[in-house]
N, C-alpha and C positions, 0 to 999 in steps of 0.2 A: 815615541811611536808605539811603544809597548802598551802604554795606558790607553791610547786611542784604539789600538788593535784589540785590546781586551774588551773595551766597551762595544766595539763593532761585533765582536764575537758573541758577547752577551745579548746584544740586540738581535743578531741573526738567530740565536738560540730561542729568544722570546718569540720572534716572528714564526719560527718553525713550530714551536709549541702551540701558538695561537692558531696556525693553519691546521695542525693535527686536531686540536680541540674543535675547530669549526667543522672539519671533515667528519668527525664523530657525531657532532650535533646534526649535521645535514643527513648523515646516514640514519640516525634515529628518527628524524622528522620524516624521512622517506619511508621508513618502515611503518610509522604511524599513519601516513597518508595512504599507504597500500592497504592497511587494515580498515581505515575509514572508507576507502573506495569499495572494498569487498562488502562492507556492511551496507553501504548505500545501494550497491547492486542487489544485494539480497533483499533489502527493503523494497526495491523496485519490483523484484519478482513477486514479493508478497502483495504489494499493492495491485499488480496486474491480476494475480489470482483472486484477490478480494473483489476487484472490479468485475471480473468474469462471474464470480459467484453471485454478486448483486444483480448483474444483468440476467442471469439464469433465474434468480428468484423473482425478478420483475416479470419476466416472460411467463413463469409458472403462475404468478398471481393474475396476470392478464387472462390466461387460459381458464383459471379457476373462476374469475369473475364472469367470463363469457358463459361458462357452464351454469353458474348460479343464476344468470339472467334467463337462460333456457329453462331451468327448473322453476323459477319464479313465474315465467310466462305459462308454463304447463300447469302449475298449481292454480293460477288465476283462471285459466280455461276450465279446469276441473271444478273450481268453486262456482263459476258461472253455470256450468252444466248441472251441478247439484241444485243451485237456486232455481234454474229453469225447470228442473224435474219436480222440485217442491211446489213451485207455482202451478204446475199442471195437475197436481194431485187434487182430488176432491177433498173437501174438509170433512173430518170425521165427526 
């Protein structure tokens, strides 16, 4: 019985060590997952901020294009007015 009891004791000890090693590994994996989760969350915030900046840039570009269209129209009217004024002058 002593031989069997010794083997059982050794087996229980090995199982205990394996459980401890597994627990440590799971703890480390949990820590790594927490770190990754925080990084992903931070990247999510950065993506949101970037999206917001791109949207603002697009809105500003739309406004600038609208102003440029107004300036172009005004310049065209100015050129037409100058041409009409030149056409109405007597030749020298």
